[in-house]
C-alpha positions as CSV (number, residue, x, y, z in Angstrom):
1,M,-49.9,16.9,23.7
2,V,-49.6,13.2,23.4
3,T,-50.6,11.7,19.8
4,A,-50.9,8.2,18.8
5,A,-51.1,6.4,15.8
6,Q,-50.6,3.2,13.6
7,P,-48.9,3.2,10.6
8,A,-51.3,1.2,7.9
9,G,-49.7,-1.4,5.7
10,N,-47.9,-2.9,8.3
11,G,-48.0,-6.8,9.3
12,S,-48.3,-9.8,7.0
13,R,-48.4,-9.1,3.5
14,A,-50.9,-11.0,1.7
15,A,-48.6,-11.6,-1.5
16,G,-45.4,-12.7,0.0
17,K,-47.0,-14.0,3.4
18,V,-44.1,-12.3,5.3
19,S,-44.8,-11.7,8.9
20,T,-43.8,-8.0,10.2
21,W,-44.6,-5.4,13.2
22,T,-48.0,-3.8,14.0
23,P,-45.8,-0.7,15.9
24,E,-47.9,1.7,18.3
25,I,-46.4,4.7,18.0
26,R,-47.0,7.9,20.5
27,W,-45.4,11.4,19.9
28,E,-45.2,14.4,21.5
29,T,-43.6,17.9,21.2
30,R,-42.7,20.1,24.0
31,A,-42.6,23.6,25.2
32,N,-38.7,24.1,24.1
33,G,-39.4,22.5,20.1
34,A,-37.9,19.1,20.8
35,T,-40.1,16.4,19.4
36,Y,-40.3,12.7,20.9
37,V,-41.5,10.0,19.2
38,W,-41.6,6.1,21.0
39,R,-43.4,2.8,21.0
40,A,-46.6,2.3,22.9
41,D,-45.9,-1.7,22.5
42,E,-43.0,-2.8,24.7
43,L,-39.7,-4.3,23.8
44,A,-40.0,-8.0,24.5
45,A,-37.6,-10.2,27.1
46,Y,-34.6,-10.7,26.0
47,P,-31.5,-12.9,27.2
48,D,-28.6,-11.7,29.5
49,R,-26.0,-12.7,27.0
50,M,-26.0,-13.9,23.4
51,T,-24.5,-17.3,23.5
52,E,-27.7,-18.5,25.5
53,R,-29.4,-18.5,22.0
54,L,-26.2,-20.8,21.1
55,E,-26.6,-23.2,24.1
56,H,-30.2,-23.0,23.1
57,W,-30.1,-24.4,19.6
58,A,-27.1,-26.9,20.1
59,R,-29.5,-28.3,22.8
60,T,-32.9,-28.1,20.8
61,T,-31.3,-28.6,17.0
62,P,-27.9,-29.9,17.2
63,E,-27.4,-30.9,14.2
64,R,-28.4,-27.9,12.1
65,T,-25.5,-25.7,10.3
66,W,-25.2,-22.5,12.1
67,I,-22.2,-21.4,9.9
68,A,-20.4,-22.2,6.5
69,A,-18.2,-21.1,4.7
70,R,-16.2,-22.4,1.5
71,A,-13.5,-25.1,1.6
72,K,-10.3,-25.0,-0.4
73,D,-12.0,-27.5,-2.7
74,G,-14.8,-24.6,-3.4
75,S,-17.5,-27.4,-1.0
76,W,-19.0,-25.6,1.6
77,R,-17.3,-26.0,5.2
78,R,-20.3,-26.6,7.8
79,V,-20.2,-26.2,11.2
80,S,-23.6,-26.8,13.2
81,Y,-24.8,-25.3,16.8
82,G,-23.8,-29.0,18.5
83,E,-20.2,-28.5,17.2
84,A,-20.4,-24.9,17.9
85,L,-21.0,-25.0,21.4
86,K,-18.0,-27.7,21.7
87,L,-15.6,-25.5,20.0
88,V,-16.5,-22.5,21.9
89,R,-16.5,-24.3,25.1
90,S,-12.5,-25.2,24.2
91,L,-11.4,-22.1,22.9
92,A,-12.8,-20.1,25.6
93,Q,-10.7,-22.2,28.1
94,G,-7.8,-21.4,25.9
95,L,-8.1,-17.8,26.1
96,M,-8.5,-17.6,29.9
97,N,-5.5,-19.4,30.0
98,L,-3.9,-16.4,28.4
99,G,-5.1,-14.4,31.1
100,L,-7.3,-12.3,28.8
101,G,-10.6,-10.1,30.3
102,P,-12.0,-6.7,29.7
103,D,-8.4,-4.7,29.8
104,H,-6.6,-7.3,28.1
105,P,-9.3,-8.3,25.3
106,V,-8.2,-10.7,22.3
107,L,-7.6,-8.1,18.9
108,I,-8.8,-10.0,15.4
109,L,-6.9,-9.1,12.4
110,S,-9.6,-11.0,10.0
111,G,-11.6,-10.9,7.4
112,N,-15.0,-13.2,7.8
113,S,-14.2,-16.7,8.8
114,I,-15.2,-19.2,11.0
115,E,-12.3,-18.8,13.1
116,H,-13.0,-15.7,13.8
117,A,-16.5,-16.1,14.3
118,L,-16.0,-18.8,16.8
119,I,-13.0,-17.2,18.6
120,A,-15.1,-14.0,18.7
121,L,-18.1,-16.3,20.4
122,A,-15.9,-18.1,22.5
123,A,-14.2,-14.9,24.2
124,Q,-17.8,-13.0,24.7
125,H,-18.8,-16.5,26.1
126,V,-16.8,-16.2,29.2
127,G,-16.7,-12.1,29.4
128,I,-13.4,-11.7,27.3
129,P,-14.4,-8.5,25.3
130,S,-13.0,-9.0,21.2
131,A,-12.0,-6.3,19.2
132,A,-12.4,-7.4,15.2
133,V,-10.7,-4.4,13.2
134,A,-10.8,-3.7,9.8
135,P,-7.8,-6.1,7.9
136,A,-6.9,-3.1,5.8
137,Y,-5.5,-1.4,8.9
138,A,-3.0,-4.3,8.4
139,L,-3.1,-4.8,5.0
140,V,-3.4,-2.1,3.3
141,S,-1.9,1.0,5.2
142,E,1.9,1.6,5.5
143,D,2.1,3.4,8.3
144,F,-0.3,1.3,10.3
145,A,-1.3,4.4,12.3
146,K,-4.7,3.5,12.7
147,L,-4.2,0.0,13.9
148,K,-1.6,1.8,16.8
149,D,-4.2,3.9,17.6
150,I,-6.5,1.3,18.6
151,T,-3.7,-1.2,19.8
152,A,-2.9,1.6,22.6
153,Q,-6.8,2.6,23.4
154,I,-7.5,-1.1,24.2
155,T,-4.3,-2.9,25.1
156,P,-5.1,-6.4,23.9
157,G,-4.0,-9.2,25.6
158,A,-3.7,-11.6,22.3
159,V,-4.3,-10.8,18.5
160,F,-5.5,-13.7,16.3
161,A,-5.1,-13.6,12.5
162,D,-6.7,-16.4,10.4
163,K,-3.5,-16.2,8.2
164,A,-0.6,-15.1,9.9
165,G,1.3,-14.4,6.7
166,G,-0.5,-11.7,5.4
167,Y,-0.7,-9.9,8.9
168,D,3.0,-10.7,9.7
169,R,4.5,-7.3,9.1
170,A,1.5,-5.3,11.3
171,V,1.6,-8.0,13.8
172,S,5.7,-7.6,14.2
173,T,5.4,-3.9,13.9
174,I,2.4,-3.1,16.8
175,F,2.8,-5.7,19.3
176,D,5.2,-7.0,21.5
177,G,6.2,-10.2,23.3
178,S,3.5,-9.4,26.0
179,V,0.6,-10.0,24.0
180,A,0.3,-13.4,22.4
181,A,-0.4,-14.2,19.0
182,I,-2.7,-16.8,17.4
183,A,-2.7,-17.7,13.7
184,G,-5.8,-19.8,12.4
185,D,-3.1,-20.8,9.7
186,G,0.8,-20.0,9.5
187,Q,3.4,-18.9,11.7
188,F,4.4,-15.3,12.4
189,S,7.9,-14.5,12.3
190,G,10.6,-14.0,14.9
191,R,7.6,-14.7,18.1
192,P,5.9,-17.6,19.4
193,T,3.0,-18.5,17.7
194,I,-0.3,-20.5,19.3
195,S,-2.1,-22.2,16.5
196,F,-6.0,-21.9,16.5
197,S,-6.0,-26.1,16.9
198,E,-3.8,-26.0,19.5
199,L,-6.6,-23.7,21.5
200,L,-9.3,-26.1,20.2
201,A,-7.5,-28.9,22.1
202,T,-8.1,-27.2,25.1
203,E,-9.9,-29.2,27.8
204,P,-12.8,-27.1,28.9
205,T,-13.2,-27.1,32.9
206,D,-16.1,-26.2,35.2
207,A,-14.0,-21.9,34.9
208,V,-16.2,-21.7,31.6
209,D,-19.2,-22.6,33.4
210,L,-18.4,-20.1,36.0
211,A,-17.7,-17.6,33.6
212,A,-20.3,-17.8,31.7
213,S,-22.7,-17.7,34.5
214,R,-20.9,-14.1,35.6
215,V,-21.6,-12.5,31.8
216,G,-24.4,-10.5,32.6
217,P,-26.1,-7.6,30.7
218,D,-23.9,-4.9,31.4
219,T,-20.6,-7.1,30.6
220,V,-18.2,-5.6,27.3
221,A,-19.3,-8.3,24.9
222,K,-16.7,-6.5,22.1
223,F,-15.3,-3.2,20.7
224,L,-16.1,-1.5,17.5
225,F,-14.7,0.9,15.9
226,T,-15.8,4.1,13.7
227,S,-14.3,4.5,10.5
228,G,-11.7,6.9,11.6
229,T,-12.4,9.3,8.9
230,T,-12.0,12.2,10.7
231,G,-9.3,11.6,13.4
232,S,-8.0,7.9,15.3
233,P,-11.0,5.3,15.4
234,K,-12.9,5.5,18.3
235,A,-13.3,2.6,20.6
236,V,-17.2,2.0,21.0
237,I,-18.4,-0.5,23.9
238,Q,-20.7,-3.1,22.6
239,T,-22.8,-4.8,25.9
240,Q,-24.8,-7.8,26.2
241,R,-27.9,-5.8,27.0
242,M,-26.9,-3.5,23.6
243,M,-26.7,-6.7,21.2
244,C,-29.2,-8.8,23.1
245,A,-32.0,-5.9,23.1
246,N,-31.1,-5.2,19.4
247,Q,-32.2,-9.0,18.6
248,A,-35.1,-8.5,20.3
249,M,-36.0,-5.6,18.4
250,V,-34.9,-7.0,15.2
251,A,-37.7,-10.0,16.0
252,D,-40.2,-7.6,16.2
253,C,-39.7,-5.8,13.1
254,Y,-39.0,-9.0,11.2
255,A,-41.2,-11.1,12.5
256,F,-41.3,-13.7,10.0
257,L,-37.5,-14.4,11.5
258,T,-39.4,-16.2,14.5
259,E,-41.6,-18.5,11.7
260,E,-39.0,-19.9,9.9
261,P,-34.7,-19.9,10.8
262,P,-33.1,-17.8,8.3
263,V,-30.6,-18.5,5.4
264,I,-28.6,-15.5,5.3
265,V,-25.9,-15.2,2.3
266,D,-23.7,-12.1,3.5
267,W,-20.6,-10.3,2.7
268,A,-20.7,-7.1,4.6
269,P,-17.2,-7.4,7.1
270,W,-17.9,-8.0,10.9
271,N,-15.4,-5.1,12.0
272,H,-18.6,-2.9,11.1
273,V,-21.9,-2.9,13.3
274,A,-24.3,-3.9,10.6
275,S,-22.6,-7.2,10.1
276,G,-20.5,-7.8,12.8
277,N,-24.1,-7.6,15.3
278,K,-27.1,-7.1,13.9
279,V,-26.7,-10.0,10.9
280,F,-24.0,-12.3,12.7
281,N,-26.3,-12.4,15.8
282,M,-29.6,-12.4,13.9
283,A,-28.6,-16.0,12.6
284,I,-27.6,-17.3,16.1
285,Y,-30.8,-15.7,17.5
286,H,-33.2,-17.1,15.8
287,G,-31.4,-20.5,14.5
288,G,-30.3,-19.7,11.1
289,T,-27.9,-20.4,8.6
290,Y,-25.1,-17.8,8.1
291,Y,-23.1,-18.2,4.6
292,I,-20.0,-16.4,4.6
293,D,-19.6,-15.0,1.3
294,E,-16.2,-14.3,0.5
295,G,-17.2,-12.1,-2.2
296,K,-17.6,-7.9,-2.1
297,P,-20.2,-5.6,-4.1
298,T,-16.7,-5.0,-6.6
299,P,-16.3,-5.7,-10.5
300,K,-13.8,-8.4,-9.7
301,G,-15.6,-9.2,-6.4
302,I,-19.0,-9.5,-7.6
303,A,-18.2,-13.3,-9.1
304,E,-18.0,-14.9,-6.0
305,T,-20.8,-13.6,-5.0
306,L,-23.0,-14.8,-7.5
307,K,-21.5,-18.0,-7.4
308,N,-23.1,-18.4,-4.1
309,L,-26.4,-16.8,-4.9
310,R,-26.6,-19.2,-7.2
311,E,-26.3,-22.3,-4.9
312,V,-27.9,-20.5,-1.9
313,S,-31.3,-19.1,-1.7
314,P,-31.3,-16.5,0.9
315,T,-34.4,-15.7,3.4
316,W,-32.8,-12.1,3.9
317,Y,-30.4,-10.2,2.3
318,F,-28.2,-6.9,2.5
319,N,-26.1,-4.9,0.5
320,V,-25.1,-2.0,-0.5
321,P,-27.1,-0.2,-3.6
322,S,-23.4,-0.4,-5.8
323,G,-24.2,-4.1,-4.7
324,Y,-27.4,-4.5,-5.7
325,E,-26.4,-2.7,-9.3
326,M,-24.3,-5.2,-10.1
327,L,-26.6,-8.1,-9.0
328,I,-29.5,-6.8,-11.3
329,H,-27.1,-6.5,-14.2
330,A,-25.9,-10.0,-13.5
331,M,-29.7,-11.4,-13.0
332,E,-31.0,-9.5,-16.4
333,S,-29.1,-12.6,-18.1
334,D,-28.9,-15.0,-15.6
335,D,-32.1,-17.0,-15.1
336,Q,-30.6,-19.6,-12.7
337,L,-29.5,-16.9,-10.4
338,R,-32.5,-14.4,-10.5
339,E,-34.5,-17.5,-9.5
340,S,-32.3,-18.9,-6.9
341,F,-31.8,-15.6,-5.1
342,F,-35.6,-14.4,-5.5
343,K,-37.1,-18.2,-4.7
344,N,-37.2,-18.0,-0.6
345,L,-36.6,-14.4,-0.1
346,K,-38.7,-12.8,2.7
347,M,-36.9,-9.3,2.3
348,M,-34.3,-7.1,0.9
349,M,-32.3,-5.1,2.8
350,Y,-29.9,-1.9,1.5
351,A,-27.7,0.7,3.3
352,G,-24.5,2.3,3.4
353,A,-25.5,5.1,0.7
354,G,-28.7,6.3,-1.0
355,M,-30.4,4.1,-3.6
356,A,-31.5,5.3,-6.6
357,Q,-35.0,5.2,-8.1
358,H,-33.9,2.9,-11.1
359,T,-32.3,0.3,-9.0
360,W,-35.2,0.2,-6.6
361,D,-37.6,-0.1,-9.5
362,D,-35.6,-3.0,-11.0
363,L,-35.5,-5.3,-8.0
364,I,-39.1,-4.7,-7.5
365,A,-40.0,-6.0,-11.3
366,L,-37.3,-8.9,-11.1
367,S,-38.8,-10.0,-7.9
368,T,-42.4,-9.7,-9.4
369,R,-41.3,-11.6,-12.3
370,T,-39.4,-14.4,-10.6
371,V,-42.1,-15.0,-7.6
372,G,-45.2,-13.0,-9.1
373,Y,-44.8,-10.3,-6.3
374,P,-42.9,-7.6,-5.3
375,V,-40.0,-8.6,-1.9
376,N,-40.2,-5.6,0.5
377,L,-37.6,-3.5,-0.5
378,V,-35.8,-1.9,3.1
379,T,-33.2,0.2,4.9
380,G,-33.4,1.5,8.6
381,L,-31.0,4.3,10.3
382,G,-28.3,3.0,13.3
383,A,-25.0,3.9,14.0
384,T,-21.9,1.6,15.8
385,E,-23.1,3.7,19.1
386,T,-27.1,1.8,19.0
387,A,-25.9,-1.5,17.9
388,P,-27.0,-0.7,15.3
389,F,-30.6,-1.6,14.7
390,S,-32.9,1.6,15.9
391,L,-35.1,3.2,13.0
392,A,-36.9,0.8,10.3
393,I,-39.3,1.0,7.5
394,T,-41.6,-2.1,6.9
395,E,-44.5,-0.8,5.2
396,T,-44.8,-1.1,1.4
397,Q,-43.1,2.0,-0.4
398,V,-43.1,2.8,-3.8
399,S,-39.3,4.8,-3.4
400,P,-35.8,4.4,-1.3
401,G,-35.0,6.7,1.2
402,N,-38.0,6.0,4.3
403,V,-35.7,5.2,7.1
404,G,-39.0,4.5,9.3
405,I,-40.1,4.6,12.5
406,P,-38.2,4.3,16.3
407,S,-38.1,0.2,17.2
408,Q,-39.3,-1.2,20.5
409,G,-37.7,0.4,23.4
410,I,-36.2,3.1,21.6
411,T,-37.0,6.6,22.0
412,L,-36.1,9.3,19.2
413,K,-35.9,12.8,20.1
414,L,-36.1,15.4,17.3
415,V,-34.4,18.6,18.2
416,P,-34.6,21.8,15.4
417,N,-30.6,22.7,14.9
418,G,-30.2,25.1,11.7
419,G,-33.3,24.5,10.0
420,K,-33.0,20.2,10.5
421,L,-33.9,17.9,12.8
422,E,-31.0,16.5,14.2
423,A,-31.6,12.9,15.7
424,R,-31.1,11.7,18.9
425,L,-31.8,8.8,20.7
426,K,-32.6,6.6,23.9
427,G,-33.1,3.0,24.4
428,P,-31.1,-0.3,25.8
429,N,-29.6,-0.7,22.6
430,I,-27.3,2.5,22.8
431,T,-23.8,2.2,24.3
432,P,-22.7,3.4,27.3
433,G,-19.7,5.0,25.7
434,Y,-16.1,4.9,24.3
435,W,-13.4,2.9,25.8
436,R,-11.3,4.7,28.5
437,N,-12.8,8.3,27.2
438,P,-14.4,9.7,29.2
439,E,-14.7,13.2,27.4
440,L,-15.5,11.9,24.5
441,T,-18.6,10.0,26.4
442,A,-19.7,13.1,27.7
443,K,-19.9,15.1,24.5
444,A,-21.7,12.5,22.7
445,F,-24.9,12.5,24.8
446,D,-27.6,15.5,25.7
447,D,-28.4,16.8,28.9
448,E,-31.2,14.0,29.1
449,G,-28.9,11.4,28.4
450,Y,-29.9,10.7,24.3
451,Y,-27.0,9.8,22.2
452,C,-26.5,12.3,19.4
453,L,-26.8,10.5,16.4
454,G,-25.1,13.4,14.4
455,D,-28.0,12.9,12.0
456,A,-30.7,15.4,10.6
457,L,-34.3,13.3,9.9
458,R,-37.2,14.8,7.8
459,Y,-41.1,13.7,8.0
460,A,-42.1,11.6,5.0
461,V,-46.0,13.1,6.0
462,P,-45.3,16.4,8.0
463,G,-46.4,16.0,11.1
464,D,-47.0,12.4,11.5
465,P,-44.0,10.5,12.2
466,S,-45.9,7.3,12.3
467,K,-45.0,7.4,8.5
468,G,-41.4,7.4,9.2
469,F,-38.7,9.7,7.9
470,Y,-36.2,10.8,5.4
471,F,-32.8,10.8,6.0
472,D,-31.7,14.7,5.9
473,G,-27.8,14.6,6.0
474,R,-25.3,14.5,8.6
475,I,-25.3,17.7,10.7
476,A,-21.5,17.9,10.4
477,E,-21.5,17.4,6.5
478,N,-23.4,20.3,5.8
479,F,-21.8,23.4,4.7
480,K,-23.1,26.8,2.8
481,L,-22.9,28.3,-0.1
482,Q,-21.3,31.7,-0.4
483,T,-24.8,33.4,-0.3
484,G,-25.3,31.8,3.1
485,T,-27.9,28.9,1.6
486,W,-27.8,25.7,3.4
487,V,-26.6,22.6,1.2
488,A,-28.1,19.7,2.8
489,V,-25.6,17.1,1.4
490,G,-26.6,13.9,2.6
491,A,-30.2,14.2,0.4
492,L,-28.2,16.1,-2.4
493,R,-25.8,13.1,-3.2
494,A,-28.7,10.8,-3.3
495,T,-30.1,12.6,-5.4
496,L,-27.7,13.2,-8.0
497,V,-26.7,9.2,-8.3
498,N,-30.0,8.3,-9.0
499,D,-30.3,12.0,-11.6
500,L,-27.4,10.6,-13.3
501,G,-29.1,7.5,-13.8
502,G,-26.8,4.5,-12.9
503,L,-23.3,6.2,-14.9
504,I,-21.8,7.2,-10.9
505,R,-22.0,5.0,-7.9
506,D,-21.1,7.9,-5.6
507,C,-20.2,11.6,-5.5
508,V,-19.0,14.3,-3.2
509,I,-20.7,17.4,-3.2
510,T,-18.9,20.4,-3.9
511,G,-19.5,24.5,-3.2
512,E,-18.6,25.5,0.1
513,N,-17.7,29.5,-0.2
514,H,-18.8,29.3,-3.8
515,E,-21.6,30.7,-5.5
516,E,-22.8,27.1,-7.2
517,L,-22.7,23.6,-6.7
518,G,-20.5,21.0,-7.9
519,A,-19.5,17.2,-7.8
520,L,-17.1,14.8,-7.6
521,I,-18.1,11.6,-9.2
522,L,-16.9,8.2,-9.3
523,P,-18.1,6.5,-12.3
524,A,-19.8,3.1,-12.8
525,M,-17.5,1.8,-15.3
526,P,-20.2,-1.1,-16.4
527,A,-22.8,1.5,-17.1
528,V,-20.4,3.7,-18.6
529,R,-18.9,0.7,-21.0
530,A,-22.3,-0.2,-22.1
531,L,-23.2,3.8,-23.2
532,L,-19.9,3.8,-24.9
533,G,-20.8,0.5,-26.9
534,N,-18.7,-0.3,-29.7
535,D,-16.7,3.1,-29.0
536,C,-15.7,2.6,-26.0
537,P,-11.9,2.8,-25.5
538,S,-9.7,-0.1,-24.2
539,S,-8.5,2.0,-20.9
540,D,-10.7,3.3,-18.4
541,A,-9.2,7.1,-18.4
542,E,-10.0,7.6,-21.9
543,A,-13.5,5.8,-21.7
544,L,-14.3,9.0,-19.2
545,T,-13.4,11.3,-21.4
546,H,-15.0,10.0,-24.7
547,P,-17.1,12.8,-26.3
548,K,-20.3,10.4,-26.0
549,L,-19.9,10.3,-22.2
550,L,-19.4,13.5,-21.7
551,A,-22.4,14.8,-23.5
552,E,-24.9,12.3,-21.9
553,L,-23.5,13.1,-18.4
554,A,-24.3,17.2,-19.4
555,L,-27.9,16.0,-20.7
556,R,-28.8,14.3,-17.6
557,L,-26.8,16.7,-15.2
558,G,-29.0,19.7,-17.1
559,A,-32.4,17.5,-16.5
560,H,-31.6,17.5,-12.6
561,G,-30.9,21.4,-12.6
562,R,-34.3,21.7,-14.2
563,K,-35.7,19.8,-10.9
564,A,-34.1,21.6,-8.4
565,T,-35.6,24.2,-6.3
566,G,-32.8,26.5,-5.6
567,S,-29.0,26.8,-5.8
568,A,-28.9,24.7,-3.1
569,T,-30.2,21.8,-4.4
570,R,-28.7,22.3,-8.1
571,I,-25.2,20.8,-9.2
572,T,-23.6,22.9,-11.7
573,R,-20.4,21.2,-12.6
574,L,-19.0,17.5,-12.3
575,I,-15.7,16.5,-12.7
576,F,-14.3,12.5,-12.0
577,L,-12.0,12.1,-9.3
578,D,-8.5,11.2,-10.6
579,S,-8.0,8.3,-8.3
580,E,-9.7,5.8,-6.0
581,P,-10.8,7.5,-2.8
582,S,-7.8,6.2,-0.3
583,F,-8.1,4.1,3.1
584,D,-5.2,5.2,4.5
585,R,-6.0,9.2,4.2
586,G,-9.6,8.1,5.5
587,E,-11.1,8.9,2.2
588,V,-13.4,5.4,2.1
589,T,-14.0,2.6,4.8
590,D,-13.6,-0.5,4.0
591,K,-17.0,-1.0,3.4
592,G,-16.7,1.3,0.9
593,S,-18.7,4.6,2.4
594,L,-17.0,7.7,1.4
595,N,-16.7,10.8,3.7
596,Q,-17.1,13.8,2.2
597,R,-15.1,16.0,4.1
598,A,-11.9,13.7,3.8
599,I,-12.2,13.8,0.2
600,L,-12.4,17.7,0.1
601,A,-9.6,18.0,2.1
602,H,-7.1,16.0,0.3
603,R,-8.7,17.1,-3.4
604,A,-8.7,20.9,-2.8
605,E,-6.7,21.0,-6.2
606,L,-9.4,19.1,-7.9
607,V,-12.5,21.2,-6.4
608,D,-9.7,24.0,-7.6
609,R,-10.0,23.0,-11.4
610,L,-13.6,22.3,-11.0
611,Y,-14.6,26.0,-10.7
612,A,-11.4,27.6,-12.2
613,D,-11.7,25.7,-15.6
614,G,-14.5,23.4,-15.8
615,T,-12.8,20.5,-16.5
616,G,-15.2,18.2,-16.8
617,V,-19.1,18.4,-17.4
618,V,-20.2,22.2,-16.5
619,L,-23.6,23.3,-17.9
620,P,-23.2,26.0,-20.7
621,E,-24.3,28.7,-18.4
622,Q,-22.1,28.4,-15.6
623,Q,-18.5,27.9,-17.9
624,G,-16.0,30.5,-17.6
625,R,-17.5,31.5,-13.8
626,A,-15.5,31.3,-11.2
């Protein structure tokens, strides 16, 4: 039986005058128990390659700023669409002259920068894949193990680093003389260095246009790597079809982008799919302006973000929940920041972790106070393998968590699995697989060709897919208590962060083979210090053992426990992580996302302490229980 529905509340919001989609949802549950959810409204046509859009804007709005970054003097260094196309063609010729291609792509060791953007686009323009990897693999890692694995997988023909000095040790350790070394600034030691300016000086020939004409939907545009928290990073193929179809989906969902070129201020790394594909390409697709924010959602890095947002008013904005928390604290005492941030804003998006209700409420209240109506706050669901845009929500919500409905062109398949609904996806945005790894590729798809996302979903309104879904945890993260009861880790993590009211920024759930659940928690130090006030010690370590803090955590943990429906949703004990999560050990990605299983594997002694002697915060009725 096929059922149809159209969600209410989508389309233009009268107060904010923001155009969004009007989807037509269909669904069917088959005899095998699987439910299929899809869109009756078809996906619009999209280009064969992303640089067609760059060419379009270079012709029609050549003077408009495409990308901007801070110069050394603090001013904005800008590149227009007209300039960008000229630079891309010159760089493309230079890369072709190096003999690069699908079997020998260009590996990018760089944070977000104008040079990074140009060299990646130049490679794509002529069918040379690029592979941006997490800078931390070269700057933070001690043994370069993951960078070695990546290099072995894709066999790059050239490596680019925006600043040679910082990456010198990694480049000299990993790449032999057969790999061309390109530097945006400086020289690599002990080997010839091709300067970025030298490549820019290359005179493009007809070969560039011929190569571009041969780039089609199935051409490999880039490789993106999964975080590698459970092993070596996997090279996920990103084709032109995936990226261009994804942008057509985005244009349908965020219809306001088609009415006015977006202004984006973004810090998220391009080696991740969310910003590297969706946000980066969103500006190009719609002729918008992308301001590179060199800040980060950290106590130290947020200052640069705040500076940028005081000067540039975005129309669409992304951050992780902890970043929004820091932004809220700053806006509460900085009217210039608040007014600049909300002045032109059409939509806010969060991802990367569950958002607490108080964060949601504060953002809605601040936007209403500033512009007279609540700016829409949304999230979605996707993966590196889905390019990433797949499920999204635009209908106004009163609380966080709804990841939405399938985008145009996507079919969502929900398969019963251990009491959960496992999500699988099919559409033009899905990767053809993992580079040079047919075995891993085969395991990623089911017998109907659906990509197995590894996530569980639950209905926002039981039985009605048109109202969206809530994330219900990673299938691989969930575990059983000693009682045999399954624990949905993802949902519980978000609940605990919310119930502890801003005192923690994230957590890891413990309890496998125990009778009760516990959590290893990461403190939100600004909130901790605000709670302690004048009683706050100077050192973080002393602050985290202060009786006032522990008493407040116990109070909030008790309130959390009273709301729980059973042992699988009730945390009974807490302990602070004894050190920050380690990137080298795969406990955290460079975007700040925690890996539950990796942390538990490496912090077994801390978990044992939590259950052996109740170090930290334990509810009175659990004290002494092991």
